C-alpha positions as a Python dict, from the first residue, in 0.01 Angstrom:
ca = {
    (1, 'M'): (0, 0, 0),
    (2, 'P'): (-156, -336, 96),
    (3, 'T'): (-227, -570, -183),
    (4, 'S'): (-579, -706, -230),
    (5, 'A'): (-639, -1081, -156),
    (6, 'P'): (-661, -1302, -462),
    (7, 'A'): (-1008, -1372, -594),
    (8, 'A'): (-1148, -1709, -477),
    (9, 'R'): (-1137, -1980, -747),
    (10, 'N'): (-1464, -2054, -912),
    (11, 'W'): (-1436, -2434, -923),
    (12, 'F'): (-1751, -2452, -1152),
    (13, 'D'): (-1637, -2212, -1422),
    (14, 'Q'): (-1419, -2456, -1625),
    (15, 'G'): (-1489, -2346, -1987),
    (16, 'G'): (-1627, -2530, -2291),
    (17, 'S'): (-1365, -2813, -2285),
    (18, 'A'): (-1460, -2932, -1921),
    (19, 'Y'): (-1653, -3218, -2040),
    (20, 'A'): (-1362, -3366, -2239),
    (21, 'R'): (-1126, -3300, -1950),
    (22, 'F'): (-1327, -3421, -1646),
    (23, 'R'): (-1568, -3684, -1742),
    (24, 'P'): (-1475, -4027, -1622),
    (25, 'E'): (-1369, -4291, -1874),
    (26, 'Y'): (-1542, -4607, -1935),
    (27, 'P'): (-1349, -4934, -1877),
    (28, 'P'): (-1219, -5108, -2193),
    (29, 'A'): (-1414, -5413, -2076),
    (30, 'L'): (-1736, -5238, -2165),
    (31, 'A'): (-1641, -5210, -2528),
    (32, 'T'): (-1508, -5559, -2541),
    (33, 'C'): (-1842, -5678, -2408),
    (34, 'L'): (-2062, -5500, -2651),
    (35, 'A'): (-1830, -5601, -2944),
    (36, 'G'): (-1862, -5966, -2838),
    (37, 'L'): (-2243, -5937, -2853),
    (38, 'A'): (-2239, -5777, -3196),
    (39, 'P'): (-2302, -6004, -3503),
    (40, 'N'): (-1985, -5875, -3668),
    (41, 'R'): (-1719, -5611, -3627),
    (42, 'S'): (-1802, -5402, -3931),
    (43, 'L'): (-1956, -5086, -3804),
    (44, 'A'): (-2038, -4940, -3462),
    (45, 'L'): (-2236, -4625, -3396),
    (46, 'D'): (-2218, -4417, -3075),
    (47, 'V'): (-2523, -4205, -3050),
    (48, 'G'): (-2494, -3884, -2836),
    (49, 'C'): (-2125, -3954, -2829),
    (50, 'G'): (-2022, -3625, -2663),
    (51, 'N'): (-1644, -3601, -2668),
    (52, 'G'): (-1602, -3961, -2766),
    (53, 'Q'): (-1547, -4138, -2430),
    (54, 'L'): (-1710, -4463, -2550),
    (55, 'T'): (-1636, -4401, -2909),
    (56, 'R'): (-1263, -4424, -2857),
    (57, 'L'): (-1301, -4760, -2669),
    (58, 'L'): (-1495, -4902, -2954),
    (59, 'A'): (-1245, -4800, -3220),
    (60, 'P'): (-1008, -5103, -3163),
    (61, 'C'): (-1299, -5342, -3174),
    (62, 'F'): (-1455, -5256, -3503),
    (63, 'E'): (-1349, -5183, -3855),
    (64, 'H'): (-1512, -4845, -3854),
    (65, 'V'): (-1678, -4640, -3575),
    (66, 'V'): (-1904, -4333, -3615),
    (67, 'G'): (-1997, -4103, -3338),
    (68, 'I'): (-2286, -3855, -3366),
    (69, 'D'): (-2392, -3577, -3136),
    (70, 'P'): (-2619, -3272, -3186),
    (71, 'S'): (-2368, -3036, -3014),
    (72, 'A'): (-2090, -2880, -3228),
    (73, 'D'): (-1891, -2802, -2920),
    (74, 'Q'): (-1886, -3159, -2814),
    (75, 'I'): (-1763, -3281, -3150),
    (76, 'A'): (-1504, -3010, -3152),
    (77, 'N'): (-1359, -3149, -2831),
    (78, 'A'): (-1399, -3515, -2933),
    (79, 'F'): (-1106, -3767, -2913),
    (80, 'V'): (-931, -3800, -3251),
    (81, 'D'): (-871, -4136, -3407),
    (82, 'T'): (-834, -4235, -3775),
    (83, 'R'): (-1082, -4516, -3714),
    (84, 'I'): (-1349, -4282, -3594),
    (85, 'E'): (-1580, -4047, -3799),
    (86, 'Y'): (-1764, -3787, -3607),
    (87, 'R'): (-2090, -3628, -3741),
    (88, 'Q'): (-2312, -3353, -3591),
    (89, 'A'): (-2653, -3508, -3581),
    (90, 'P'): (-2940, -3589, -3345),
    (91, 'A'): (-3030, -3940, -3231),
    (92, 'E'): (-3362, -3898, -3405),
    (93, 'R'): (-3209, -3851, -3751),
    (94, 'I'): (-2905, -4072, -3788),
    (95, 'P'): (-2711, -3995, -4103),
    (96, 'L'): (-2633, -4368, -4192),
    (97, 'A'): (-2765, -4603, -4462),
    (98, 'D'): (-3014, -4865, -4395),
    (99, 'G'): (-2899, -5200, -4246),
    (100, 'C'): (-2531, -5093, -4192),
    (101, 'A'): (-2462, -5088, -3819),
    (102, 'S'): (-2385, -5404, -3613),
    (103, 'L'): (-2377, -5217, -3287),
    (104, 'I'): (-2574, -4907, -3185),
    (105, 'A'): (-2466, -4770, -2856),
    (106, 'A'): (-2577, -4464, -2645),
    (107, 'A'): (-2373, -4397, -2335),
    (108, 'Q'): (-2521, -4162, -2061),
    (109, 'A'): (-2731, -4001, -2334),
    (110, 'A'): (-3052, -4204, -2394),
    (111, 'H'): (-3248, -4013, -2134),
    (112, 'W'): (-3229, -3703, -2368),
    (113, 'F'): (-3365, -3874, -2680),
    (114, 'D'): (-3708, -3896, -2814),
    (115, 'L'): (-3708, -4262, -2769),
    (116, 'P'): (-3973, -4378, -3020),
    (117, 'A'): (-3802, -4171, -3299),
    (118, 'F'): (-3456, -4303, -3197),
    (119, 'Y'): (-3576, -4665, -3189),
    (120, 'R'): (-3719, -4628, -3541),
    (121, 'E'): (-3381, -4496, -3663),
    (122, 'A'): (-3205, -4776, -3476),
    (123, 'R'): (-3425, -5037, -3651),
    (124, 'R'): (-3361, -4870, -3991),
    (125, 'I'): (-2984, -4864, -3973),
    (126, 'A'): (-2941, -5198, -3787),
    (127, 'A'): (-2773, -5496, -3968),
    (128, 'P'): (-2919, -5838, -3916),
    (129, 'G'): (-2875, -5932, -3545),
    (130, 'A'): (-2752, -5598, -3443),
    (131, 'V'): (-2722, -5501, -3084),
    (132, 'L'): (-2871, -5193, -2922),
    (133, 'A'): (-2705, -5085, -2591),
    (134, 'L'): (-2813, -4805, -2373),
    (135, 'V'): (-2538, -4742, -2111),
    (136, 'S'): (-2571, -4531, -1802),
    (137, 'Y'): (-2372, -4483, -1480),
    (138, 'G'): (-2539, -4397, -1151),
    (139, 'V'): (-2479, -4185, -847),
    (140, 'L'): (-2100, -4181, -756),
    (141, 'A'): (-1959, -4315, -441),
    (142, 'L'): (-1672, -4111, -296),
    (143, 'E'): (-1411, -4279, -68),
    (144, 'P'): (-1257, -4284, 187),
    (145, 'G'): (-1419, -4074, 452),
    (146, 'P'): (-1781, -4061, 575),
    (147, 'A'): (-1759, -3681, 607),
    (148, 'L'): (-1695, -3650, 235),
    (149, 'A'): (-1978, -3905, 160),
    (150, 'E'): (-2232, -3729, 371),
    (151, 'R'): (-2152, -3386, 249),
    (152, 'F'): (-2169, -3488, -116),
    (153, 'T'): (-2494, -3686, -58),
    (154, 'C'): (-2658, -3380, 95),
    (155, 'F'): (-2546, -3160, -195),
    (156, 'Y'): (-2654, -3417, -457),
    (157, 'R'): (-2998, -3489, -294),
    (158, 'D'): (-3106, -3164, -136),
    (159, 'E'): (-2907, -2870, -277),
    (160, 'I'): (-2838, -2936, -648),
    (161, 'G'): (-3126, -3188, -665),
    (162, 'P'): (-3391, -2934, -767),
    (163, 'Y'): (-3172, -2824, -1062),
    (164, 'W'): (-3159, -3164, -1222),
    (165, 'P'): (-3392, -3203, -1523),
    (166, 'P'): (-3669, -3471, -1487),
    (167, 'E'): (-3468, -3706, -1717),
    (168, 'R'): (-3209, -3741, -1444),
    (169, 'Q'): (-3432, -3980, -1260),
    (170, 'L'): (-3385, -4220, -1546),
    (171, 'V'): (-3021, -4222, -1495),
    (172, 'D'): (-3049, -4272, -1120),
    (173, 'S'): (-3274, -4571, -1170),
    (174, 'G'): (-3027, -4729, -1415),
    (175, 'Y'): (-3276, -4691, -1703),
    (176, 'V'): (-3508, -4962, -1560),
    (177, 'T'): (-3812, -4761, -1629),
    (178, 'I'): (-3716, -4670, -1989),
    (179, 'E'): (-3933, -4831, -2253),
    (180, 'F'): (-3711, -5101, -2423),
    (181, 'P'): (-3908, -5319, -2663),
    (182, 'F'): (-3637, -5549, -2766),
    (183, 'P'): (-3527, -5901, -2648),
    (184, 'E'): (-3277, -5831, -2370),
    (185, 'L'): (-2924, -5956, -2320),
    (186, 'A'): (-2742, -5981, -1992),
    (187, 'A'): (-2397, -5846, -1925),
    (188, 'A'): (-2156, -5889, -1628),
    (189, 'P'): (-2159, -5605, -1366),
    (190, 'M'): (-1917, -5326, -1437),
    (191, 'E'): (-1815, -4991, -1280),
    (192, 'L'): (-1627, -4671, -1360),
    (193, 'R'): (-1344, -4587, -1125),
    (194, 'C'): (-1120, -4292, -1115),
    (195, 'T'): (-863, -4170, -877),
    (196, 'W'): (-898, -3784, -839),
    (197, 'S'): (-771, -3482, -669),
    (198, 'L'): (-1008, -3219, -527),
    (199, 'A'): (-960, -2997, -844),
    (200, 'Q'): (-1043, -3311, -1075),
    (201, 'F'): (-1348, -3396, -862),
    (202, 'L'): (-1494, -3036, -870),
    (203, 'G'): (-1401, -3018, -1236),
    (204, 'Y'): (-1627, -3322, -1297),
    (205, 'L'): (-1909, -3176, -1099),
    (206, 'S'): (-1885, -2864, -1320),
    (207, 'T'): (-2003, -3069, -1616),
    (208, 'W'): (-2326, -3151, -1454),
    (209, 'S'): (-2634, -2990, -1626),
    (210, 'A'): (-2774, -2924, -1270),
    (211, 'V'): (-2462, -2725, -1180),
    (212, 'R'): (-2510, -2518, -1505),
    (213, 'S'): (-2879, -2459, -1422),
    (214, 'A'): (-2794, -2354, -1075),
    (215, 'R'): (-2535, -2104, -1197),
    (216, 'E'): (-2778, -1967, -1441),
    (217, 'A'): (-3037, -1925, -1159),
    (218, 'G'): (-2777, -1711, -976),
    (219, 'R'): (-2693, -1975, -706),
    (220, 'D'): (-2323, -1947, -719),
    (221, 'A'): (-2310, -1899, -341),
    (222, 'L'): (-2466, -2248, -307),
    (223, 'L'): (-2203, -2401, -526),
    (224, 'A'): (-1919, -2210, -360),
    (225, 'G'): (-2043, -2315, -10),
    (226, 'F'): (-2034, -2681, -114),
    (227, 'A'): (-1687, -2647, -270),
    (228, 'D'): (-1558, -2481, 63),
    (229, 'D'): (-1714, -2756, 278),
    (230, 'L'): (-1582, -3035, 49),
    (231, 'A'): (-1235, -2887, 46),
    (232, 'A'): (-1235, -2868, 428),
    (233, 'A'): (-1333, -3234, 454),
    (234, 'W'): (-1100, -3331, 172),
    (235, 'G'): (-778, -3214, 337),
    (236, 'D'): (-476, -3177, 117),
    (237, 'P'): (-632, -3086, -224),
    (238, 'A'): (-369, -3284, -398),
    (239, 'R'): (-461, -3605, -226),
    (240, 'E'): (-622, -3845, -459),
    (241, 'R'): (-942, -4015, -362),
    (242, 'T'): (-1131, -4306, -532),
    (243, 'V'): (-1456, -4228, -702),
    (244, 'R'): (-1673, -4506, -831),
    (245, 'W'): (-1987, -4524, -1036),
    (246, 'P'): (-2197, -4834, -1108),
    (247, 'I'): (-2254, -4900, -1487),
    (248, 'H'): (-2610, -4996, -1591),
    (249, 'M'): (-2700, -5131, -1930),
    (250, 'R'): (-3014, -5221, -2123),
    (251, 'I'): (-2892, -5432, -2414),
    (252, 'G'): (-3121, -5567, -2682),
    (253, 'R'): (-3103, -5763, -3012),
    (254, 'L'): (-3254, -5580, -3299),
}
């Protein structure tokens, strides 16, 4: 009796821990830069911390680090460190005392905030001379191979593009259009860089809100078609390719 063919893998169904497993890591230089701008190393707050990607980098730089996120699932999958305290809370209601934080950072999260309410809270909890940093990373560059880059660009711009929320435009622009009513500080250019296999790259795409929206809209065929095309252009799925993202920052003194 013939055996049935194995079911095709759904690259975009990675489960609740995908964000922690597949999101790219910020370079340690980012935390060093932000800590160097802070008035002291007493307390850093990571707002919308997710699974603690920036939070973990801040831990060696400060006496105490707090990460807050409204998602219980994100907090449950957060990086554990004795120097870090995680709390489930929104950016608009920060559970910290007045005047306590020397650094208030938000990485790849500020576009979801009610910014006026968040800024009020940031001013409230800020220690004298505290720094506020809104960090984002832009559209990735995949290398080497023009075929890969072209297929990804088509997917990002034309196929998955309609499923991004409007806030995504703020990320793509590097937050340049976000209201930021603080004296601004400059920082050296930085980037995120990963070396990933095909599975890791598609795992990362599975964490996109646009991918989740497309799946909820019943567009699994669109996603599967892209994964098949990318796999064909990738070649050996175990081959590791370099993925780069430019880091953008709006940094201000409170």
